[in-house]
C-alpha positions in Angstrom: 15.5 -73.9 143.3 12.9 -74.3 146.1 12.5 -77.4 148.3 8.7 -77.2 147.6 9.4 -77.9 143.9 11.7 -80.8 144.9 9.0 -82.2 147.1 6.4 -82.0 144.4 8.7 -83.8 141.9 9.3 -86.6 144.4 5.7 -87.0 145.0 4.9 -87.1 141.2 7.8 -89.6 140.7 7.0 -92.0 143.1 3.4 -93.6 142.9 3.5 -94.9 146.4 3.8 -91.3 147.9 0.4 -89.5 148.2 0.4 -85.9 147.1 1.1 -83.5 150.0 2.7 -86.3 152.2 6.3 -85.2 152.1 7.6 -82.4 154.3 11.3 -81.1 154.4 11.8 -83.0 157.7 10.2 -86.2 156.5 12.3 -89.3 156.7 12.0 -90.5 153.1 12.8 -94.0 153.6 9.9 -94.4 156.0 7.3 -92.7 153.9 7.3 -95.6 151.3 9.0 -98.9 150.8 12.7 -97.9 150.0 14.7 -100.0 147.5 17.7 -100.0 145.3 15.4 -99.3 142.3 13.9 -96.4 144.1 17.3 -95.1 144.8 18.2 -95.2 141.1 15.0 -93.4 140.1 15.9 -90.8 142.6 19.5 -90.5 141.1 18.1 -90.3 137.6 15.5 -87.6 138.6 18.3 -85.4 140.4 20.3 -85.6 137.2 17.5 -84.8 134.6 15.9 -82.1 136.7 18.8 -80.4 138.4 21.9 -81.6 136.4 23.4 -82.7 139.6 25.0 -86.1 140.3 24.2 -87.7 143.5 25.1 -91.3 144.4 24.2 -94.2 146.7 26.4 -92.9 149.6 24.6 -89.5 149.4 21.3 -91.2 149.8 22.7 -93.3 152.5 24.1 -90.5 154.4 20.8 -88.7 154.2 17.9 -89.0 156.5 15.4 -86.5 155.5 14.1 -84.7 152.3 15.9 -81.6 153.5 19.2 -83.6 153.7 18.8 -84.6 150.1 17.8 -81.2 148.9 20.8 -79.5 150.7 23.2 -81.9 148.9 21.5 -81.1 145.4 21.4 -77.4 146.2 25.3 -77.4 147.2 26.3 -79.1 144.2 24.1 -77.0 141.9 25.5 -74.0 143.2 29.1 -75.2 143.1 28.5 -75.8 139.2 27.5 -72.4 138.4 
């Protein structure tokens, strides 16, 4: 699991994000209009792609793409 792959998946999933816009230190809520629908899309993406469950609290406690990736990575590792 690499953050570059995670970023590419996010940019593909959200039409409002231009390719190669996100970086690990990007504050994802500032890159495009953030909403509860976008949060649900992110939760579903993470479940589908990584078989990891994140919730609204995880998203609220994250500022950057790296923060989200760290949560996903730690939970994926814990499941193995």
